[in-house]
Every structure is written in structure tokens, then in C-alpha cells.
PDB file of the backbone (N, CA, C, O) and the ligand in Angstrom, with CONECT records:
HET     ZN  A 101       1
ATOM      1  N   MET A   1     104.484 114.523 108.508  1.00  0.00           N
ATOM      2  CA  MET A   1     104.907 113.143 108.458  1.00  0.00           C
ATOM      3  C   MET A   1     104.761 112.559 109.857  1.00  0.00           C
ATOM      4  O   MET A   1     105.071 113.212 110.853  1.00  0.00           O
ATOM      5  N   ILE A   2     104.281 111.311 109.917  1.00  0.00           N
ATOM      6  CA  ILE A   2     104.037 110.688 111.217  1.00  0.00           C
ATOM      7  C   ILE A   2     105.104 109.644 111.508  1.00  0.00           C
ATOM      8  O   ILE A   2     105.301 108.715 110.725  1.00  0.00           O
ATOM      9  N   LEU A   3     105.793 109.799 112.638  1.00  0.00           N
ATOM     10  CA  LEU A   3     106.775 108.820 113.112  1.00  0.00           C
ATOM     11  C   LEU A   3     106.152 108.068 114.281  1.00  0.00           C
ATOM     12  O   LEU A   3     105.160 108.512 114.859  1.00  0.00           O
ATOM     13  N   ARG A   4     106.737 106.938 114.618  1.00  0.00           N
ATOM     14  CA  ARG A   4     106.280 106.165 115.772  1.00  0.00           C
ATOM     15  C   ARG A   4     107.366 106.198 116.837  1.00  0.00           C
ATOM     16  O   ARG A   4     108.543 105.983 116.548  1.00  0.00           O
ATOM     17  N   ARG A   5     106.951 106.471 118.083  1.00  0.00           N
ATOM     18  CA  ARG A   5     107.906 106.500 119.188  1.00  0.00           C
ATOM     19  C   ARG A   5     107.517 105.441 120.203  1.00  0.00           C
ATOM     20  O   ARG A   5     106.365 105.374 120.631  1.00  0.00           O
ATOM     21  N   CYS A   6     108.475 104.620 120.583  1.00  0.00           N
ATOM     22  CA  CYS A   6     108.248 103.571 121.565  1.00  0.00           C
ATOM     23  C   CYS A   6     107.906 104.193 122.908  1.00  0.00           C
ATOM     24  O   CYS A   6     108.620 105.070 123.395  1.00  0.00           O
ATOM     25  N   GLY A   7     106.799 103.733 123.511  1.00  0.00           N
ATOM     26  CA  GLY A   7     106.377 104.241 124.802  1.00  0.00           C
ATOM     27  C   GLY A   7     107.247 103.747 125.939  1.00  0.00           C
ATOM     28  O   GLY A   7     107.180 104.269 127.051  1.00  0.00           O
ATOM     29  N   ASN A   8     108.062 102.743 125.664  1.00  0.00           N
ATOM     30  CA  ASN A   8     108.920 102.163 126.692  1.00  0.00           C
ATOM     31  C   ASN A   8     110.306 102.809 126.720  1.00  0.00           C
ATOM     32  O   ASN A   8     110.763 103.261 127.770  1.00  0.00           O
ATOM     33  N   CYS A   9     110.976 102.850 125.556  1.00  0.00           N
ATOM     34  CA  CYS A   9     112.366 103.328 125.536  1.00  0.00           C
ATOM     35  C   CYS A   9     112.558 104.623 124.750  1.00  0.00           C
ATOM     36  O   CYS A   9     113.630 105.226 124.806  1.00  0.00           O
ATOM     37  N   GLY A  10     111.531 105.058 124.017  1.00  0.00           N
ATOM     38  CA  GLY A  10     111.641 106.323 123.288  1.00  0.00           C
ATOM     39  C   GLY A  10     112.230 106.205 121.894  1.00  0.00           C
ATOM     40  O   GLY A  10     112.315 107.203 121.178  1.00  0.00           O
ATOM     41  N   GLU A  11     112.646 104.986 121.485  1.00  0.00           N
ATOM     42  CA  GLU A  11     113.162 104.804 120.129  1.00  0.00           C
ATOM     43  C   GLU A  11     112.115 105.307 119.133  1.00  0.00           C
ATOM     44  O   GLU A  11     110.930 105.002 119.268  1.00  0.00           O
ATOM     45  N   THR A  12     112.552 106.076 118.136  1.00  0.00           N
ATOM     46  CA  THR A  12     111.622 106.657 117.172  1.00  0.00           C
ATOM     47  C   THR A  12     111.977 106.181 115.777  1.00  0.00           C
ATOM     48  O   THR A  12     113.151 106.120 115.414  1.00  0.00           O
ATOM     49  N   PHE A  13     110.966 105.846 115.000  1.00  0.00           N
ATOM     50  CA  PHE A  13     111.210 105.331 113.657  1.00  0.00           C
ATOM     51  C   PHE A  13     110.035 105.640 112.755  1.00  0.00           C
ATOM     52  O   PHE A  13     108.949 106.002 113.209  1.00  0.00           O
ATOM     53  N   LEU A  14     110.284 105.486 111.455  1.00  0.00           N
ATOM     54  CA  LEU A  14     109.278 105.850 110.456  1.00  0.00           C
ATOM     55  C   LEU A  14     108.371 104.685 110.094  1.00  0.00           C
ATOM     56  O   LEU A  14     107.147 104.814 110.123  1.00  0.00           O
ATOM     57  N   VAL A  15     108.963 103.560 109.758  1.00  0.00           N
ATOM     58  CA  VAL A  15     108.179 102.419 109.269  1.00  0.00           C
ATOM     59  C   VAL A  15     107.441 101.760 110.430  1.00  0.00           C
ATOM     60  O   VAL A  15     108.060 101.426 111.440  1.00  0.00           O
ATOM     61  N   PRO A  16     106.115 101.565 110.300  1.00  0.00           N
ATOM     62  CA  PRO A  16     105.368 100.922 111.383  1.00  0.00           C
ATOM     63  C   PRO A  16     105.907  99.508 111.664  1.00  0.00           C
ATOM     64  O   PRO A  16     106.224  98.766 110.734  1.00  0.00           O
ATOM     65  N   ARG A  17     106.007  99.149 112.924  1.00  0.00           N
ATOM     66  CA  ARG A  17     106.494  97.827 113.314  1.00  0.00           C
ATOM     67  C   ARG A  17     105.601  97.284 114.423  1.00  0.00           C
ATOM     68  O   ARG A  17     104.945  98.039 115.142  1.00  0.00           O
ATOM     69  N   VAL A  18     105.589  95.975 114.546  1.00  0.00           N
ATOM     70  CA  VAL A  18     104.819  95.331 115.606  1.00  0.00           C
ATOM     71  C   VAL A  18     105.542  95.503 116.937  1.00  0.00           C
ATOM     72  O   VAL A  18     104.916  95.725 117.973  1.00  0.00           O
ATOM     73  N   ARG A  19     106.884  95.395 116.893  1.00  0.00           N
ATOM     74  CA  ARG A  19     107.684  95.535 118.110  1.00  0.00           C
ATOM     75  C   ARG A  19     108.782  96.565 117.907  1.00  0.00           C
ATOM     76  O   ARG A  19     109.266  96.762 116.792  1.00  0.00           O
ATOM     77  N   CYS A  20     109.164  97.211 118.984  1.00  0.00           N
ATOM     78  CA  CYS A  20     110.272  98.164 118.957  1.00  0.00           C
ATOM     79  C   CYS A  20     111.570  97.406 118.629  1.00  0.00           C
ATOM     80  O   CYS A  20     111.842  96.368 119.232  1.00  0.00           O
ATOM     81  N   PRO A  21     112.375  97.918 117.676  1.00  0.00           N
ATOM     82  CA  PRO A  21     113.619  97.225 117.325  1.00  0.00           C
ATOM     83  C   PRO A  21     114.674  97.282 118.434  1.00  0.00           C
ATOM     84  O   PRO A  21     115.649  96.531 118.396  1.00  0.00           O
ATOM     85  N   LYS A  22     114.490  98.156 119.408  1.00  0.00           N
ATOM     86  CA  LYS A  22     115.491  98.319 120.462  1.00  0.00           C
ATOM     87  C   LYS A  22     115.141  97.518 121.717  1.00  0.00           C
ATOM     88  O   LYS A  22     115.991  96.828 122.280  1.00  0.00           O
ATOM     89  N   CYS A  23     113.862  97.618 122.155  1.00  0.00           N
ATOM     90  CA  CYS A  23     113.503  96.986 123.434  1.00  0.00           C
ATOM     91  C   CYS A  23     112.379  95.951 123.275  1.00  0.00           C
ATOM     92  O   CYS A  23     111.978  95.323 124.255  1.00  0.00           O
ATOM     93  N   PHE A  24     111.876  95.771 122.060  1.00  0.00           N
ATOM     94  CA  PHE A  24     110.786  94.826 121.745  1.00  0.00           C
ATOM     95  C   PHE A  24     109.456  95.215 122.377  1.00  0.00           C
ATOM     96  O   PHE A  24     108.541  94.396 122.460  1.00  0.00           O
ATOM     97  N   GLY A  25     109.349  96.463 122.824  1.00  0.00           N
ATOM     98  CA  GLY A  25     108.084  96.955 123.357  1.00  0.00           C
ATOM     99  C   GLY A  25     107.007  96.980 122.270  1.00  0.00           C
ATOM    100  O   GLY A  25     107.305  96.971 121.076  1.00  0.00           O
ATOM    101  N   GLU A  26     105.753  97.013 122.713  1.00  0.00           N
ATOM    102  CA  GLU A  26     104.645  96.941 121.753  1.00  0.00           C
ATOM    103  C   GLU A  26     103.723  98.156 121.806  1.00  0.00           C
ATOM    104  O   GLU A  26     102.706  98.186 121.112  1.00  0.00           O
ATOM    105  N   ASN A  27     104.059  99.145 122.608  1.00  0.00           N
ATOM    106  CA  ASN A  27     103.223 100.343 122.711  1.00  0.00           C
ATOM    107  C   ASN A  27     103.927 101.534 122.075  1.00  0.00           C
ATOM    108  O   ASN A  27     105.063 101.860 122.420  1.00  0.00           O
ATOM    109  N   PHE A  28     103.231 102.177 121.141  1.00  0.00           N
ATOM    110  CA  PHE A  28     103.841 103.279 120.412  1.00  0.00           C
ATOM    111  C   PHE A  28     102.953 104.508 120.440  1.00  0.00           C
ATOM    112  O   PHE A  28     101.727 104.414 120.499  1.00  0.00           O
ATOM    113  N   ASP A  29     103.596 105.653 120.396  1.00  0.00           N
ATOM    114  CA  ASP A  29     102.895 106.922 120.241  1.00  0.00           C
ATOM    115  C   ASP A  29     103.213 107.449 118.851  1.00  0.00           C
ATOM    116  O   ASP A  29     104.303 107.220 118.326  1.00  0.00           O
ATOM    117  N   GLU A  30     102.264 108.150 118.262  1.00  0.00           N
ATOM    118  CA  GLU A  30     102.520 108.782 116.976  1.00  0.00           C
ATOM    119  C   GLU A  30     103.077 110.178 117.225  1.00  0.00           C
ATOM    120  O   GLU A  30     102.566 110.926 118.057  1.00  0.00           O
ATOM    121  N   VAL A  31     104.123 110.511 116.496  1.00  0.00           N
ATOM    122  CA  VAL A  31     104.764 111.813 116.627  1.00  0.00           C
ATOM    123  C   VAL A  31     104.701 112.512 115.276  1.00  0.00           C
ATOM    124  O   VAL A  31     105.186 111.976 114.279  1.00  0.00           O
ATOM    125  N   VAL A  32     104.114 113.693 115.230  1.00  0.00           N
ATOM    126  CA  VAL A  32     104.040 114.439 113.976  1.00  0.00           C
ATOM    127  C   VAL A  32     105.297 115.287 113.836  1.00  0.00           C
ATOM    128  O   VAL A  32     105.629 116.088 114.710  1.00  0.00           O
ATOM    129  N   VAL A  33     105.988 115.093 112.715  1.00  0.00           N
ATOM    130  CA  VAL A  33     107.238 115.817 112.454  1.00  0.00           C
ATOM    131  C   VAL A  33     107.089 116.576 111.140  1.00  0.00           C
ATOM    132  O   VAL A  33     106.616 116.020 110.149  1.00  0.00           O
ATOM    133  N   ASN A  34     107.484 117.823 111.130  1.00  0.00           N
ATOM    134  CA  ASN A  34     107.388 118.565 109.863  1.00  0.00           C
ATOM    135  C   ASN A  34     108.656 119.336 109.550  1.00  0.00           C
ATOM    136  O   ASN A  34     108.642 120.259 108.736  1.00  0.00           O
ATOM    137  N   GLU A  35     109.771 118.955 110.204  1.00  0.00           N
ATOM    138  CA  GLU A  35     111.019 119.654 109.948  1.00  0.00           C
ATOM    139  C   GLU A  35     112.185 118.685 109.999  1.00  0.00           C
ATOM    140  O   GLU A  35     112.171 117.725 110.770  1.00  0.00           O
ATOM    141  N   GLY A  36     113.199 118.938 109.171  1.00  0.00           N
ATOM    142  CA  GLY A  36     114.402 118.116 109.171  1.00  0.00           C
ATOM    143  C   GLY A  36     115.580 118.916 108.655  1.00  0.00           C
ATOM    144  O   GLY A  36     115.419 120.027 108.150  1.00  0.00           O
ATOM    145  N   VAL A  37     116.782 118.336 108.788  1.00  0.00           N
ATOM    146  CA  VAL A  37     118.006 118.970 108.282  1.00  0.00           C
ATOM    147  C   VAL A  37     118.563 118.077 107.181  1.00  0.00           C
ATOM    148  O   VAL A  37     118.687 116.865 107.358  1.00  0.00           O
ATOM    149  N   VAL A  38     118.894 118.678 106.054  1.00  0.00           N
ATOM    150  CA  VAL A  38     119.313 117.928 104.865  1.00  0.00           C
ATOM    151  C   VAL A  38     120.687 117.291 105.071  1.00  0.00           C
ATOM    152  O   VAL A  38     121.667 117.965 105.390  1.00  0.00           O
ATOM    153  N   SER A  39     120.728 115.960 104.876  1.00  0.00           N
ATOM    154  CA  SER A  39     121.989 115.222 104.906  1.00  0.00           C
ATOM    155  C   SER A  39     122.554 115.071 103.502  1.00  0.00           C
ATOM    156  O   SER A  39     123.769 115.100 103.300  1.00  0.00           O
ATOM    157  N   ASP A  40     121.651 114.907 102.526  1.00  0.00           N
ATOM    158  CA  ASP A  40     122.087 114.726 101.147  1.00  0.00           C
ATOM    159  C   ASP A  40     120.944 115.089 100.212  1.00  0.00           C
ATOM    160  O   ASP A  40     119.776 115.078 100.601  1.00  0.00           O
ATOM    161  N   CYS A  41     121.298 115.409  98.980  1.00  0.00           N
ATOM    162  CA  CYS A  41     120.297 115.800  97.979  1.00  0.00           C
ATOM    163  C   CYS A  41     120.835 115.396  96.614  1.00  0.00           C
ATOM    164  O   CYS A  41     121.896 115.862  96.198  1.00  0.00           O
ATOM    165  N   ILE A  42     120.109 114.537  95.923  1.00  0.00           N
ATOM    166  CA  ILE A  42     120.555 114.115  94.592  1.00  0.00           C
ATOM    167  C   ILE A  42     119.430 114.300  93.589  1.00  0.00           C
ATOM    168  O   ILE A  42     118.251 114.175  93.921  1.00  0.00           O
ATOM    169  N   GLU A  43     119.822 114.604  92.338  1.00  0.00           N
ATOM    170  CA  GLU A  43     118.819 114.793  91.296  1.00  0.00           C
ATOM    171  C   GLU A  43     118.419 113.438  90.727  1.00  0.00           C
ATOM    172  O   GLU A  43     119.265 112.591  90.440  1.00  0.00           O
ATOM    173  N   ILE A  44     117.125 113.255  90.572  1.00  0.00           N
ATOM    174  CA  ILE A  44     116.580 112.021  89.997  1.00  0.00           C
ATOM    175  C   ILE A  44     115.998 112.359  88.630  1.00  0.00           C
ATOM    176  O   ILE A  44     115.204 113.290  88.493  1.00  0.00           O
ATOM    177  N   ILE A  45     116.403 111.591  87.619  1.00  0.00           N
ATOM    178  CA  ILE A  45     115.847 111.803  86.276  1.00  0.00           C
ATOM    179  C   ILE A  45     115.264 110.477  85.778  1.00  0.00           C
ATOM    180  O   ILE A  45     115.545 109.410  86.324  1.00  0.00           O
ATOM    181  N   ALA A  46     114.448 110.575  84.730  1.00  0.00           N
ATOM    182  CA  ALA A  46     113.819 109.392  84.132  1.00  0.00           C
ATOM    183  C   ALA A  46     113.039 108.603  85.175  1.00  0.00           C
ATOM    184  O   ALA A  46     113.325 107.433  85.428  1.00  0.00           O
ATOM    185  N   THR A  47     112.061 109.253  85.769  1.00  0.00           N
ATOM    186  CA  THR A  47     111.271 108.644  86.839  1.00  0.00           C
ATOM    187  C   THR A  47     110.006 107.985  86.281  1.00  0.00           C
ATOM    188  O   THR A  47     109.550 108.355  85.199  1.00  0.00           O
ATOM    189  N   PRO A  48     109.445 107.036  86.984  1.00  0.00           N
ATOM    190  CA  PRO A  48     108.206 106.406  86.527  1.00  0.00           C
ATOM    191  C   PRO A  48     107.001 107.315  86.783  1.00  0.00           C
ATOM    192  O   PRO A  48     107.047 108.184  87.654  1.00  0.00           O
ATOM    193  N   ASP A  49     105.935 107.111  86.028  1.00  0.00           N
ATOM    194  CA  ASP A  49     104.673 107.792  86.326  1.00  0.00           C
ATOM    195  C   ASP A  49     104.194 107.318  87.688  1.00  0.00           C
ATOM    196  O   ASP A  49     104.462 106.168  88.037  1.00  0.00           O
ATOM    197  N   PRO A  50     103.525 108.104  88.453  1.00  0.00           N
ATOM    198  CA  PRO A  50     103.053 109.462  88.196  1.00  0.00           C
ATOM    199  C   PRO A  50     103.978 110.540  88.754  1.00  0.00           C
ATOM    200  O   PRO A  50     103.538 111.671  88.963  1.00  0.00           O
ATOM    201  N   TYR A  51     105.236 110.220  88.996  1.00  0.00           N
ATOM    202  CA  TYR A  51     106.154 111.202  89.581  1.00  0.00           C
ATOM    203  C   TYR A  51     106.606 112.202  88.522  1.00  0.00           C
ATOM    204  O   TYR A  51     106.565 111.906  87.328  1.00  0.00           O
ATOM    205  N   PRO A  52     107.038 113.390  88.958  1.00  0.00           N
ATOM    206  CA  PRO A  52     107.562 114.371  87.997  1.00  0.00           C
ATOM    207  C   PRO A  52     108.768 113.775  87.256  1.00  0.00           C
ATOM    208  O   PRO A  52     109.460 112.907  87.788  1.00  0.00           O
ATOM    209  N   GLU A  53     109.012 114.244  86.031  1.00  0.00           N
ATOM    210  CA  GLU A  53     110.087 113.676  85.221  1.00  0.00           C
ATOM    211  C   GLU A  53     111.450 113.878  85.874  1.00  0.00           C
ATOM    212  O   GLU A  53     112.321 113.015  85.776  1.00  0.00           O
ATOM    213  N   ARG A  54     111.631 114.995  86.527  1.00  0.00           N
ATOM    214  CA  ARG A  54     112.875 115.273  87.251  1.00  0.00           C
ATOM    215  C   ARG A  54     112.514 115.829  88.630  1.00  0.00           C
ATOM    216  O   ARG A  54     111.584 116.625  88.767  1.00  0.00           O
ATOM    217  N   TYR A  55     113.245 115.409  89.623  1.00  0.00           N
ATOM    218  CA  TYR A  55     113.083 116.032  90.944  1.00  0.00           C
ATOM    219  C   TYR A  55     114.344 115.759  91.755  1.00  0.00           C
ATOM    220  O   TYR A  55     115.219 115.012  91.317  1.00  0.00           O
ATOM    221  N   PHE A  56     114.433 116.345  92.903  1.00  0.00           N
ATOM    222  CA  PHE A  56     115.565 116.106  93.798  1.00  0.00           C
ATOM    223  C   PHE A  56     115.089 115.225  94.952  1.00  0.00           C
ATOM    224  O   PHE A  56     114.067 115.493  95.583  1.00  0.00           O
ATOM    225  N   LEU A  57     115.858 114.173  95.207  1.00  0.00           N
ATOM    226  CA  LEU A  57     115.564 113.295  96.331  1.00  0.00           C
ATOM    227  C   LEU A  57     116.413 113.769  97.508  1.00  0.00           C
ATOM    228  O   LEU A  57     117.642 113.778  97.444  1.00  0.00           O
ATOM    229  N   VAL A  58     115.744 114.156  98.561  1.00  0.00           N
ATOM    230  CA  VAL A  58     116.404 114.751  99.723  1.00  0.00           C
ATOM    231  C   VAL A  58     116.377 113.760 100.880  1.00  0.00           C
ATOM    232  O   VAL A  58     115.323 113.225 101.224  1.00  0.00           O
ATOM    233  N   LEU A  59     117.539 113.520 101.477  1.00  0.00           N
ATOM    234  CA  LEU A  59     117.621 112.737 102.705  1.00  0.00           C
ATOM    235  C   LEU A  59     117.734 113.726 103.850  1.00  0.00           C
ATOM    236  O   LEU A  59     118.706 114.477 103.936  1.00  0.00           O
ATOM    237  N   ALA A  60     116.744 113.727 104.727  1.00  0.00           N
ATOM    238  CA  ALA A  60     116.727 114.690 105.828  1.00  0.00           C
ATOM    239  C   ALA A  60     116.650 113.945 107.156  1.00  0.00           C
ATOM    240  O   ALA A  60     116.026 112.889 107.258  1.00  0.00           O
ATOM    241  N   LYS A  61     117.294 114.512 108.164  1.00  0.00           N
ATOM    242  CA  LYS A  61     117.266 113.916 109.488  1.00  0.00           C
ATOM    243  C   LYS A  61     116.387 114.764 110.397  1.00  0.00           C
ATOM    244  O   LYS A  61     116.579 115.975 110.504  1.00  0.00           O
ATOM    245  N   THR A  62     115.414 114.116 111.054  1.00  0.00           N
ATOM    246  CA  THR A  62     114.508 114.847 111.947  1.00  0.00           C
ATOM    247  C   THR A  62     115.206 115.100 113.280  1.00  0.00           C
ATOM    248  O   THR A  62     116.300 114.594 113.527  1.00  0.00           O
ATOM    249  N   VAL A  63     114.566 115.878 114.123  1.00  0.00           N
ATOM    250  CA  VAL A  63     115.131 116.189 115.440  1.00  0.00           C
ATOM    251  C   VAL A  63     115.298 114.915 116.277  1.00  0.00           C
ATOM    252  O   VAL A  63     116.138 114.863 117.176  1.00  0.00           O
ATOM    253  N   ASP A  64     114.489 113.882 115.973  1.00  0.00           N
ATOM    254  CA  ASP A  64     114.593 112.601 116.678  1.00  0.00           C
ATOM    255  C   ASP A  64     115.712 111.729 116.113  1.00  0.00           C
ATOM    256  O   ASP A  64     115.961 110.630 116.608  1.00  0.00           O
ATOM    257  N   GLY A  65     116.387 112.227 115.069  1.00  0.00           N
ATOM    258  CA  GLY A  65     117.473 111.459 114.475  1.00  0.00           C
ATOM    259  C   GLY A  65     117.015 110.434 113.456  1.00  0.00           C
ATOM    260  O   GLY A  65     117.788 109.565 113.054  1.00  0.00           O
ATOM    261  N   VAL A  66     115.756 110.530 113.033  1.00  0.00           N
ATOM    262  CA  VAL A  66     115.226 109.593 112.050  1.00  0.00           C
ATOM    263  C   VAL A  66     115.499 110.145 110.651  1.00  0.00           C
ATOM    264  O   VAL A  66     115.165 111.291 110.352  1.00  0.00           O
ATOM    265  N   ALA A  67     116.110 109.317 109.794  1.00  0.00           N
ATOM    266  CA  ALA A  67     116.403 109.728 108.419  1.00  0.00           C
ATOM    267  C   ALA A  67     115.184 109.442 107.545  1.00  0.00           C
ATOM    268  O   ALA A  67     114.666 108.325 107.536  1.00  0.00           O
ATOM    269  N   VAL A  68     114.735 110.448 106.819  1.00  0.00           N
ATOM    270  CA  VAL A  68     113.572 110.285 105.946  1.00  0.00           C
ATOM    271  C   VAL A  68     113.912 110.815 104.559  1.00  0.00           C
ATOM    272  O   VAL A  68     114.675 111.770 104.416  1.00  0.00           O
ATOM    273  N   PHE A  69     113.330 110.179 103.534  1.00  0.00           N
ATOM    274  CA  PHE A  69     113.469 110.662 102.166  1.00  0.00           C
ATOM    275  C   PHE A  69     112.262 111.504 101.812  1.00  0.00           C
ATOM    276  O   PHE A  69     111.135 111.175 102.183  1.00  0.00           O
ATOM    277  N   CYS A  70     112.496 112.593 101.092  1.00  0.00           N
ATOM    278  CA  CYS A  70     111.409 113.398 100.581  1.00  0.00           C
ATOM    279  C   CYS A  70     111.820 114.011  99.242  1.00  0.00           C
ATOM    280  O   CYS A  70     113.008 114.123  98.938  1.00  0.00           O
ATOM    281  N   ARG A  71     110.838 114.398  98.459  1.00  0.00           N
ATOM    282  CA  ARG A  71     111.093 114.977  97.148  1.00  0.00           C
ATOM    283  C   ARG A  71     111.104 116.493  97.236  1.00  0.00           C
ATOM    284  O   ARG A  71     110.453 117.092  98.092  1.00  0.00           O
ATOM    285  N   SER A  72     111.865 117.101  96.322  1.00  0.00           N
ATOM    286  CA  SER A  72     111.866 118.553  96.211  1.00  0.00           C
ATOM    287  C   SER A  72     111.993 118.917  94.741  1.00  0.00           C
ATOM    288  O   SER A  72     112.661 118.207  93.988  1.00  0.00           O
ATOM    289  N   ASP A  73     111.372 120.001  94.321  1.00  0.00           N
ATOM    290  CA  ASP A  73     111.537 120.425  92.923  1.00  0.00           C
ATOM    291  C   ASP A  73     112.783 121.278  92.752  1.00  0.00           C
ATOM    292  O   ASP A  73     113.144 121.623  91.627  1.00  0.00           O
ATOM    293  N   LYS A  74     113.456 121.628  93.867  1.00  0.00           N
ATOM    294  CA  LYS A  74     114.688 122.420  93.794  1.00  0.00           C
ATOM    295  C   LYS A  74     115.794 121.716  94.566  1.00  0.00           C
ATOM    296  O   LYS A  74     115.531 120.968  95.507  1.00  0.00           O
ATOM    297  N   GLU A  75     117.039 121.965  94.154  1.00  0.00           N
ATOM    298  CA  GLU A  75     118.176 121.431  94.894  1.00  0.00           C
ATOM    299  C   GLU A  75     118.274 122.159  96.238  1.00  0.00           C
ATOM    300  O   GLU A  75     118.100 123.376  96.297  1.00  0.00           O
ATOM    301  N   ILE A  76     118.549 121.423  97.310  1.00  0.00           N
ATOM    302  CA  ILE A  76     118.650 122.029  98.635  1.00  0.00           C
ATOM    303  C   ILE A  76     119.996 121.629  99.234  1.00  0.00           C
ATOM    304  O   ILE A  76     120.342 120.448  99.263  1.00  0.00           O
ATOM    305  N   ALA A  77     120.748 122.613  99.708  1.00  0.00           N
ATOM    306  CA  ALA A  77     122.104 122.375 100.218  1.00  0.00           C
ATOM    307  C   ALA A  77     122.087 121.571 101.510  1.00  0.00           C
ATOM    308  O   ALA A  77     121.172 121.686 102.325  1.00  0.00           O
ATOM    309  N   ARG A  78     123.129 120.750 101.675  1.00  0.00           N
ATOM    310  CA  ARG A  78     123.293 119.998 102.927  1.00  0.00           C
ATOM    311  C   ARG A  78     123.352 120.973 104.090  1.00  0.00           C
ATOM    312  O   ARG A  78     123.936 122.051 103.982  1.00  0.00           O
ATOM    313  N   GLY A  79     122.745 120.588 105.199  1.00  0.00           N
ATOM    314  CA  GLY A  79     122.750 121.430 106.389  1.00  0.00           C
ATOM    315  C   GLY A  79     121.562 122.377 106.457  1.00  0.00           C
ATOM    316  O   GLY A  79     121.309 122.987 107.496  1.00  0.00           O
ATOM    317  N   SER A  80     120.827 122.501 105.342  1.00  0.00           N
ATOM    318  CA  SER A  80     119.660 123.387 105.340  1.00  0.00           C
ATOM    319  C   SER A  80     118.515 122.738 106.116  1.00  0.00           C
ATOM    320  O   SER A  80     118.378 121.515 106.142  1.00  0.00           O
ATOM    321  N   THR A  81     117.708 123.572 106.739  1.00  0.00           N
ATOM    322  CA  THR A  81     116.491 123.092 107.398  1.00  0.00           C
ATOM    323  C   THR A  81     115.367 123.079 106.368  1.00  0.00           C
ATOM    324  O   THR A  81     115.193 124.030 105.605  1.00  0.00           O
ATOM    325  N   VAL A  82     114.606 121.981 106.361  1.00  0.00           N
ATOM    326  CA  VAL A  82     113.487 121.866 105.425  1.00  0.00           C
ATOM    327  C   VAL A  82     112.186 121.621 106.179  1.00  0.00           C
ATOM    328  O   VAL A  82     112.164 121.068 107.278  1.00  0.00           O
ATOM    329  N   VAL A  83     111.104 122.058 105.540  1.00  0.00           N
ATOM    330  CA  VAL A  83     109.766 121.758 106.025  1.00  0.00           C
ATOM    331  C   VAL A  83     109.262 120.570 105.218  1.00  0.00           C
ATOM    332  O   VAL A  83     109.262 120.603 103.987  1.00  0.00           O
ATOM    333  N   ILE A  84     108.837 119.524 105.911  1.00  0.00           N
ATOM    334  CA  ILE A  84     108.402 118.290 105.263  1.00  0.00           C
ATOM    335  C   ILE A  84     106.885 118.204 105.345  1.00  0.00           C
ATOM    336  O   ILE A  84     106.275 118.489 106.376  1.00  0.00           O
ATOM    337  N   GLU A  85     106.298 117.802 104.222  1.00  0.00           N
ATOM    338  CA  GLU A  85     104.841 117.690 104.160  1.00  0.00           C
ATOM    339  C   GLU A  85     104.484 116.373 103.475  1.00  0.00           C
ATOM    340  O   GLU A  85     105.061 116.031 102.442  1.00  0.00           O
ATOM    341  N   ASP A  86     103.549 115.646 104.041  1.00  0.00           N
ATOM    342  CA  ASP A  86     103.088 114.393 103.436  1.00  0.00           C
ATOM    343  C   ASP A  86     102.046 114.691 102.378  1.00  0.00           C
ATOM    344  O   ASP A  86     101.015 115.299 102.666  1.00  0.00           O
ATOM    345  N   LEU A  87     102.316 114.262 101.144  1.00  0.00           N
ATOM    346  CA  LEU A  87     101.336 114.408 100.078  1.00  0.00           C
ATOM    347  C   LEU A  87     100.980 113.023  99.557  1.00  0.00           C
ATOM    348  O   LEU A  87     101.517 112.016 100.016  1.00  0.00           O
ATOM    349  N   GLU A  88     100.069 112.988  98.595  1.00  0.00           N
ATOM    350  CA  GLU A  88      99.553 111.722  98.096  1.00  0.00           C
ATOM    351  C   GLU A  88     100.653 110.794  97.578  1.00  0.00           C
ATOM    352  O   GLU A  88     100.606 109.584  97.797  1.00  0.00           O
ATOM    353  N   LEU A  89     101.656 111.375  96.879  1.00  0.00           N
ATOM    354  CA  LEU A  89     102.741 110.567  96.303  1.00  0.00           C
ATOM    355  C   LEU A  89     103.933 110.420  97.252  1.00  0.00           C
ATOM    356  O   LEU A  89     105.013 110.005  96.830  1.00  0.00           O
ATOM    357  N   GLY A  90     103.744 110.754  98.512  1.00  0.00           N
ATOM    358  CA  GLY A  90     104.831 110.632  99.476  1.00  0.00           C
ATOM    359  C   GLY A  90     105.295 111.995  99.940  1.00  0.00           C
ATOM    360  O   GLY A  90     104.822 113.021  99.452  1.00  0.00           O
ATOM    361  N   PRO A  91     106.234 112.005 100.895  1.00  0.00           N
ATOM    362  CA  PRO A  91     106.659 113.272 101.493  1.00  0.00           C
ATOM    363  C   PRO A  91     107.409 114.173 100.506  1.00  0.00           C
ATOM    364  O   PRO A  91     108.217 113.706  99.703  1.00  0.00           O
ATOM    365  N   VAL A  92     107.125 115.450 100.587  1.00  0.00           N
ATOM    366  CA  VAL A  92     107.858 116.463  99.835  1.00  0.00           C
ATOM    367  C   VAL A  92     108.421 117.469 100.831  1.00  0.00           C
ATOM    368  O   VAL A  92     107.916 117.601 101.946  1.00  0.00           O
ATOM    369  N   CYS A  93     109.472 118.179 100.419  1.00  0.00           N
ATOM    370  CA  CYS A  93     110.052 119.170 101.322  1.00  0.00           C
ATOM    371  C   CYS A  93     110.441 120.420 100.556  1.00  0.00           C
ATOM    372  O   CYS A  93     110.619 120.408  99.338  1.00  0.00           O
ATOM    373  N   ARG A  94     110.565 121.492 101.312  1.00  0.00           N
ATOM    374  CA  ARG A  94     111.049 122.761 100.769  1.00  0.00           C
ATOM    375  C   ARG A  94     111.895 123.422 101.848  1.00  0.00           C
ATOM    376  O   ARG A  94     111.745 123.156 103.040  1.00  0.00           O
ATOM    377  N   LYS A  95     112.787 124.291 101.388  1.00  0.00           N
ATOM    378  CA  LYS A  95     113.677 124.975 102.316  1.00  0.00           C
ATOM    379  C   LYS A  95     112.850 125.814 103.286  1.00  0.00           C
ATOM    380  O   LYS A  95     111.929 126.518 102.871  1.00  0.00           O
ATOM    381  N   ALA A  96     113.173 125.740 104.568  1.00  0.00           N
ATOM    382  CA  ALA A  96     112.415 126.488 105.588  1.00  0.00           C
ATOM    383  C   ALA A  96     112.734 127.966 105.512  1.00  0.00           C
ATOM    384  O   ALA A  96     112.194 128.755 106.287  1.00  0.00           O
TER     385      ALA A  96
HETATM  386 ZN    ZN A 101     111.543 100.543 122.712  1.00  0.00          ZN2+
END
């Protein structure tokens, strides 16, 4: 998963922006992140195509403190470390 880090103040975020939300800087570096710690995990049912009919939606916090959502086919306990991978339908994770 690719995050953006402000070259001026170091603020890191997921969604691309024209300006840094903290210092309004305009220069960003891309940071590749593939690990996070689970903050929450809830089961999702009755999902739209093309997603699986049931999956777990995991809220994970990266080392930079950025909260990201990812899918998992298994329930993952809070506090667990996960490996995050970007796939065609969005990020997925599994227990590290
Ligand atoms: Zn900044």
C-alpha cells in the first residue's frame, strides 16, 4: 500500500491531496507500507459484487499512525500485526 508523506513536515496520509493538511506543503514522497496493527475487525455480510459474500473489514494502524481499511477472509484479533497487500479490489490483509 502506498502512503504519501509531506516532504516539509512529515505528515503521512493515504488519500492523495494537492496540499498537506498540516502545513499546506505541496511536495510529497511515496512511502510503501505493508504492515499494520489491528484496531478493529468487523464481519461484513451481504456485500455487492464483485466482493466476496462475506469478509472481515479490518481497521489497521500503520507505523506512521495512518489508519487504513483492508479486507480479510478470517477474523483477526485487535492488537495483531497484519501484512497488508494491495490487490485489484483494494487492500487485503492477513495475520503476520
Ligand atoms: Zn506538511
